[in-house]
mmJSON file of the N, C-alpha and C atoms, coordinates in Angstrom:
{"data_MODEL":{"atom_site":{
"group_PDB":["ATOM","ATOM","ATOM","ATOM","ATOM","ATOM","ATOM","ATOM","ATOM","ATOM","ATOM","ATOM","ATOM","ATOM","ATOM","ATOM","ATOM","ATOM","ATOM","ATOM","ATOM","ATOM","ATOM","ATOM","ATOM","ATOM","ATOM","ATOM","ATOM","ATOM","ATOM","ATOM","ATOM","ATOM","ATOM","ATOM","ATOM","ATOM","ATOM","ATOM","ATOM","ATOM","ATOM","ATOM","ATOM","ATOM","ATOM","ATOM","ATOM","ATOM","ATOM","ATOM","ATOM","ATOM","ATOM","ATOM","ATOM","ATOM","ATOM","ATOM","ATOM","ATOM","ATOM","ATOM","ATOM","ATOM","ATOM","ATOM","ATOM","ATOM","ATOM","ATOM","ATOM","ATOM","ATOM","ATOM","ATOM","ATOM","ATOM","ATOM","ATOM","ATOM","ATOM","ATOM","ATOM","ATOM","ATOM","ATOM","ATOM","ATOM","ATOM","ATOM","ATOM","ATOM","ATOM","ATOM","ATOM","ATOM","ATOM","ATOM","ATOM","ATOM","ATOM","ATOM","ATOM","ATOM","ATOM","ATOM","ATOM","ATOM","ATOM","ATOM","ATOM","ATOM","ATOM","ATOM","ATOM","ATOM","ATOM","ATOM"],
"id":[1,2,3,4,5,6,7,8,9,10,11,12,13,14,15,16,17,18,19,20,21,22,23,24,25,26,27,28,29,30,31,32,33,34,35,36,37,38,39,40,41,42,43,44,45,46,47,48,49,50,51,52,53,54,55,56,57,58,59,60,61,62,63,64,65,66,67,68,69,70,71,72,73,74,75,76,77,78,79,80,81,82,83,84,85,86,87,88,89,90,91,92,93,94,95,96,97,98,99,100,101,102,103,104,105,106,107,108,109,110,111,112,113,114,115,116,117,118,119,120],
"type_symbol":["N","C","C","N","C","C","N","C","C","N","C","C","N","C","C","N","C","C","N","C","C","N","C","C","N","C","C","N","C","C","N","C","C","N","C","C","N","C","C","N","C","C","N","C","C","N","C","C","N","C","C","N","C","C","N","C","C","N","C","C","N","C","C","N","C","C","N","C","C","N","C","C","N","C","C","N","C","C","N","C","C","N","C","C","N","C","C","N","C","C","N","C","C","N","C","C","N","C","C","N","C","C","N","C","C","N","C","C","N","C","C","N","C","C","N","C","C","N","C","C"],
"label_atom_id":["N","CA","C","N","CA","C","N","CA","C","N","CA","C","N","CA","C","N","CA","C","N","CA","C","N","CA","C","N","CA","C","N","CA","C","N","CA","C","N","CA","C","N","CA","C","N","CA","C","N","CA","C","N","CA","C","N","CA","C","N","CA","C","N","CA","C","N","CA","C","N","CA","C","N","CA","C","N","CA","C","N","CA","C","N","CA","C","N","CA","C","N","CA","C","N","CA","C","N","CA","C","N","CA","C","N","CA","C","N","CA","C","N","CA","C","N","CA","C","N","CA","C","N","CA","C","N","CA","C","N","CA","C","N","CA","C","N","CA","C"],
"label_alt_id":[null,null,null,null,null,null,null,null,null,null,null,null,null,null,null,null,null,null,null,null,null,null,null,null,null,null,null,null,null,null,null,null,null,null,null,null,null,null,null,null,null,null,null,null,null,null,null,null,null,null,null,null,null,null,null,null,null,null,null,null,null,null,null,null,null,null,null,null,null,null,null,null,null,null,null,null,null,null,null,null,null,null,null,null,null,null,null,null,null,null,null,null,null,null,null,null,null,null,null,null,null,null,null,null,null,null,null,null,null,null,null,null,null,null,null,null,null,null,null,null],
"label_comp_id":["MET","MET","MET","THR","THR","THR","GLY","GLY","GLY","ASP","ASP","ASP","PRO","PRO","PRO","LEU","LEU","LEU","GLU","GLU","GLU","ARG","ARG","ARG","LEU","LEU","LEU","ASN","ASN","ASN","THR","THR","THR","VAL","VAL","VAL","ALA","ALA","ALA","ALA","ALA","ALA","TRP","TRP","TRP","GLU","GLU","GLU","MET","MET","MET","PHE","PHE","PHE","ARG","ARG","ARG","LYS","LYS","LYS","PRO","PRO","PRO","PRO","PRO","PRO","ALA","ALA","ALA","LYS","LYS","LYS","GLY","GLY","GLY","ASN","ASN","ASN","PHE","PHE","PHE","ASP","ASP","ASP","TYR","TYR","TYR","ASN","ASN","ASN","LEU","LEU","LEU","LYS","LYS","LYS","ARG","ARG","ARG","LEU","LEU","LEU","SER","SER","SER","GLY","GLY","GLY","GLY","GLY","GLY","ARG","ARG","ARG","VAL","VAL","VAL","VAL","VAL","VAL"],
"label_asym_id":["A","A","A","A","A","A","A","A","A","A","A","A","A","A","A","A","A","A","A","A","A","A","A","A","A","A","A","A","A","A","A","A","A","A","A","A","A","A","A","A","A","A","A","A","A","A","A","A","A","A","A","A","A","A","A","A","A","A","A","A","A","A","A","A","A","A","A","A","A","A","A","A","A","A","A","A","A","A","A","A","A","A","A","A","A","A","A","A","A","A","A","A","A","A","A","A","A","A","A","A","A","A","A","A","A","A","A","A","A","A","A","A","A","A","A","A","A","A","A","A"],
"label_entity_id":["1","1","1","1","1","1","1","1","1","1","1","1","1","1","1","1","1","1","1","1","1","1","1","1","1","1","1","1","1","1","1","1","1","1","1","1","1","1","1","1","1","1","1","1","1","1","1","1","1","1","1","1","1","1","1","1","1","1","1","1","1","1","1","1","1","1","1","1","1","1","1","1","1","1","1","1","1","1","1","1","1","1","1","1","1","1","1","1","1","1","1","1","1","1","1","1","1","1","1","1","1","1","1","1","1","1","1","1","1","1","1","1","1","1","1","1","1","1","1","1"],
"label_seq_id":[1,1,1,2,2,2,3,3,3,4,4,4,5,5,5,6,6,6,7,7,7,8,8,8,9,9,9,10,10,10,11,11,11,12,12,12,13,13,13,14,14,14,15,15,15,16,16,16,17,17,17,18,18,18,19,19,19,20,20,20,21,21,21,22,22,22,23,23,23,24,24,24,25,25,25,26,26,26,27,27,27,28,28,28,29,29,29,30,30,30,31,31,31,32,32,32,33,33,33,34,34,34,35,35,35,36,36,36,37,37,37,38,38,38,39,39,39,40,40,40],
"pdbx_PDB_ins_code":[null,null,null,null,null,null,null,null,null,null,null,null,null,null,null,null,null,null,null,null,null,null,null,null,null,null,null,null,null,null,null,null,null,null,null,null,null,null,null,null,null,null,null,null,null,null,null,null,null,null,null,null,null,null,null,null,null,null,null,null,null,null,null,null,null,null,null,null,null,null,null,null,null,null,null,null,null,null,null,null,null,null,null,null,null,null,null,null,null,null,null,null,null,null,null,null,null,null,null,null,null,null,null,null,null,null,null,null,null,null,null,null,null,null,null,null,null,null,null,null],
"Cartn_x":[-7.946,-6.943,-6.113,-4.72,-4.06,-2.963,-2.607,-1.505,-0.34,0.023,1.558,1.461,2.39,2.676,2.681,3.786,4.322,2.436,1.674,0.075,-0.649,-0.597,-1.576,-0.677,0.192,0.794,0.448,0.74,0.153,-1.238,-2.377,-3.544,-3.838,-3.529,-3.387,-3.11,-2.09,-1.829,-2.479,-2.662,-4.162,-5.163,-5.627,-7.026,-6.835,-5.121,-4.769,-4.795,-4.773,-4.594,-6.133,-6.951,-8.286,-9.426,-9.077,-10.108,-9.331,-8.202,-7.726,-6.505,-7.076,-6.14,-5.38,-4.013,-3.204,-3.472,-2.976,-2.608,-2.46,-3.024,-2.528,-0.75,-0.332,0.947,2.023,1.761,1.681,1.201,0.103,-0.012,0.362,0.805,1.522,2.761,3.45,4.681,5.265,4.001,4.032,3.747,2.722,2.388,4.095,4.408,5.827,5.904,6.894,7.923,7.476,6.355,6.114,5.758,5.626,5.714,7.252,8.174,9.752,10.448,8.984,9.348,9.063,8.358,7.788,6.724,6.037,5.094,3.721,3.132,1.62,0.224],
"Cartn_y":[-4.634,-4.966,-5.59,-5.226,-5.815,-7.017,-7.494,-8.858,-8.267,-6.836,-5.973,-6.793,-7.723,-8.294,-6.802,-5.998,-4.858,-4.655,-3.981,-3.636,-4.416,-5.113,-6.308,-6.671,-6.269,-6.625,-5.225,-4.302,-3.28,-3.214,-3.877,-3.882,-4.486,-5.29,-6.385,-5.645,-5.624,-4.898,-3.57,-2.518,-1.75,-2.282,-3.388,-4.067,-4.932,-5.395,-5.617,-5.02,-3.735,-2.766,-2.019,-2.029,-1.388,-2.322,-3.897,-4.815,-5.049,-5.093,-5.536,-4.567,-3.975,-3.022,-3.09,-3.138,-3.489,-2.627,-3.81,-2.829,-1.479,-0.858,0.778,0.767,0.426,0.335,0.619,-0.923,-0.502,0.093,0.614,1.725,2.779,3.381,4.884,4.543,3.171,2.937,3.27,2.403,2.702,4.391,5.044,6.193,7.173,7.074,7.97,7.445,6.169,5.791,6.76,6.451,7.273,8.217,9.263,10.418,11.272,10.093,10.625,10.807,9.989,9.607,10.815,11.84,12.659,12.039,12.959,12.188,13.008,12.917,13.475,13.691],
"Cartn_z":[-17.232,-16.481,-17.581,-18.095,-18.917,-18.679,-19.257,-18.946,-18.39,-18.041,-17.381,-16.039,-16.058,-14.536,-13.543,-13.524,-12.72,-12.661,-13.248,-13.478,-12.391,-12.594,-12.476,-10.342,-9.757,-8.982,-8.403,-8.975,-8.102,-7.853,-8.335,-8.669,-7.471,-7.165,-5.888,-4.931,-4.527,-3.769,-3.675,-4.62,-3.912,-2.992,-3.42,-3.782,-1.783,-1.94,-0.426,0.508,0.152,1.06,1.92,0.378,0.908,1.217,1.191,1.933,3.273,3.503,4.3,5.238,5.553,6.504,7.503,7.403,8.108,9.945,10.322,12.24,11.675,13.046,12.979,12.995,13.949,13.623,12.378,12.08,10.589,9.155,9.37,8.693,9.471,9.942,10.343,9.785,9.99,9.519,7.941,7.59,6.088,5.288,6.121,5.688,6.049,7.209,7.551,6.465,5.973,5.257,3.728,3.23,1.672,1.862,3.208,2.711,3.183,3.167,3.729,4.971,5.631,6.801,7.953,7.309,8.479,8.636,10.012,10.425,10.134,9.86,9.266,10.517],
"occupancy":[1.0,1.0,1.0,1.0,1.0,1.0,1.0,1.0,1.0,1.0,1.0,1.0,1.0,1.0,1.0,1.0,1.0,1.0,1.0,1.0,1.0,1.0,1.0,1.0,1.0,1.0,1.0,1.0,1.0,1.0,1.0,1.0,1.0,1.0,1.0,1.0,1.0,1.0,1.0,1.0,1.0,1.0,1.0,1.0,1.0,1.0,1.0,1.0,1.0,1.0,1.0,1.0,1.0,1.0,1.0,1.0,1.0,1.0,1.0,1.0,1.0,1.0,1.0,1.0,1.0,1.0,1.0,1.0,1.0,1.0,1.0,1.0,1.0,1.0,1.0,1.0,1.0,1.0,1.0,1.0,1.0,1.0,1.0,1.0,1.0,1.0,1.0,1.0,1.0,1.0,1.0,1.0,1.0,1.0,1.0,1.0,1.0,1.0,1.0,1.0,1.0,1.0,1.0,1.0,1.0,1.0,1.0,1.0,1.0,1.0,1.0,1.0,1.0,1.0,1.0,1.0,1.0,1.0,1.0,1.0],
"B_iso_or_equiv":[0.0,0.0,0.0,0.0,0.0,0.0,0.0,0.0,0.0,0.0,0.0,0.0,0.0,0.0,0.0,0.0,0.0,0.0,0.0,0.0,0.0,0.0,0.0,0.0,0.0,0.0,0.0,0.0,0.0,0.0,0.0,0.0,0.0,0.0,0.0,0.0,0.0,0.0,0.0,0.0,0.0,0.0,0.0,0.0,0.0,0.0,0.0,0.0,0.0,0.0,0.0,0.0,0.0,0.0,0.0,0.0,0.0,0.0,0.0,0.0,0.0,0.0,0.0,0.0,0.0,0.0,0.0,0.0,0.0,0.0,0.0,0.0,0.0,0.0,0.0,0.0,0.0,0.0,0.0,0.0,0.0,0.0,0.0,0.0,0.0,0.0,0.0,0.0,0.0,0.0,0.0,0.0,0.0,0.0,0.0,0.0,0.0,0.0,0.0,0.0,0.0,0.0,0.0,0.0,0.0,0.0,0.0,0.0,0.0,0.0,0.0,0.0,0.0,0.0,0.0,0.0,0.0,0.0,0.0,0.0],
"pdbx_formal_charge":[null,null,null,null,null,null,null,null,null,null,null,null,null,null,null,null,null,null,null,null,null,null,null,null,null,null,null,null,null,null,null,null,null,null,null,null,null,null,null,null,null,null,null,null,null,null,null,null,null,null,null,null,null,null,null,null,null,null,null,null,null,null,null,null,null,null,null,null,null,null,null,null,null,null,null,null,null,null,null,null,null,null,null,null,null,null,null,null,null,null,null,null,null,null,null,null,null,null,null,null,null,null,null,null,null,null,null,null,null,null,null,null,null,null,null,null,null,null,null,null],
"auth_seq_id":[1,1,1,2,2,2,3,3,3,4,4,4,5,5,5,6,6,6,7,7,7,8,8,8,9,9,9,10,10,10,11,11,11,12,12,12,13,13,13,14,14,14,15,15,15,16,16,16,17,17,17,18,18,18,19,19,19,20,20,20,21,21,21,22,22,22,23,23,23,24,24,24,25,25,25,26,26,26,27,27,27,28,28,28,29,29,29,30,30,30,31,31,31,32,32,32,33,33,33,34,34,34,35,35,35,36,36,36,37,37,37,38,38,38,39,39,39,40,40,40],
"auth_comp_id":["MET","MET","MET","THR","THR","THR","GLY","GLY","GLY","ASP","ASP","ASP","PRO","PRO","PRO","LEU","LEU","LEU","GLU","GLU","GLU","ARG","ARG","ARG","LEU","LEU","LEU","ASN","ASN","ASN","THR","THR","THR","VAL","VAL","VAL","ALA","ALA","ALA","ALA","ALA","ALA","TRP","TRP","TRP","GLU","GLU","GLU","MET","MET","MET","PHE","PHE","PHE","ARG","ARG","ARG","LYS","LYS","LYS","PRO","PRO","PRO","PRO","PRO","PRO","ALA","ALA","ALA","LYS","LYS","LYS","GLY","GLY","GLY","ASN","ASN","ASN","PHE","PHE","PHE","ASP","ASP","ASP","TYR","TYR","TYR","ASN","ASN","ASN","LEU","LEU","LEU","LYS","LYS","LYS","ARG","ARG","ARG","LEU","LEU","LEU","SER","SER","SER","GLY","GLY","GLY","GLY","GLY","GLY","ARG","ARG","ARG","VAL","VAL","VAL","VAL","VAL","VAL"],
"auth_asym_id":["A","A","A","A","A","A","A","A","A","A","A","A","A","A","A","A","A","A","A","A","A","A","A","A","A","A","A","A","A","A","A","A","A","A","A","A","A","A","A","A","A","A","A","A","A","A","A","A","A","A","A","A","A","A","A","A","A","A","A","A","A","A","A","A","A","A","A","A","A","A","A","A","A","A","A","A","A","A","A","A","A","A","A","A","A","A","A","A","A","A","A","A","A","A","A","A","A","A","A","A","A","A","A","A","A","A","A","A","A","A","A","A","A","A","A","A","A","A","A","A"],
"auth_atom_id":["N","CA","C","N","CA","C","N","CA","C","N","CA","C","N","CA","C","N","CA","C","N","CA","C","N","CA","C","N","CA","C","N","CA","C","N","CA","C","N","CA","C","N","CA","C","N","CA","C","N","CA","C","N","CA","C","N","CA","C","N","CA","C","N","CA","C","N","CA","C","N","CA","C","N","CA","C","N","CA","C","N","CA","C","N","CA","C","N","CA","C","N","CA","C","N","CA","C","N","CA","C","N","CA","C","N","CA","C","N","CA","C","N","CA","C","N","CA","C","N","CA","C","N","CA","C","N","CA","C","N","CA","C","N","CA","C","N","CA","C"],
"pdbx_PDB_model_num":[1,1,1,1,1,1,1,1,1,1,1,1,1,1,1,1,1,1,1,1,1,1,1,1,1,1,1,1,1,1,1,1,1,1,1,1,1,1,1,1,1,1,1,1,1,1,1,1,1,1,1,1,1,1,1,1,1,1,1,1,1,1,1,1,1,1,1,1,1,1,1,1,1,1,1,1,1,1,1,1,1,1,1,1,1,1,1,1,1,1,1,1,1,1,1,1,1,1,1,1,1,1,1,1,1,1,1,1,1,1,1,1,1,1,1,1,1,1,1,1]
}}}
């Protein structure tokens, strides 16, 4: 891990997502938002 703040933030965010999955509805919302609003 480098000292780059953005890389550190992204790593922490990714780790939090895998370590502590959000509620089902919240996950579905984020998935739709990331996929451009389409239902996958």
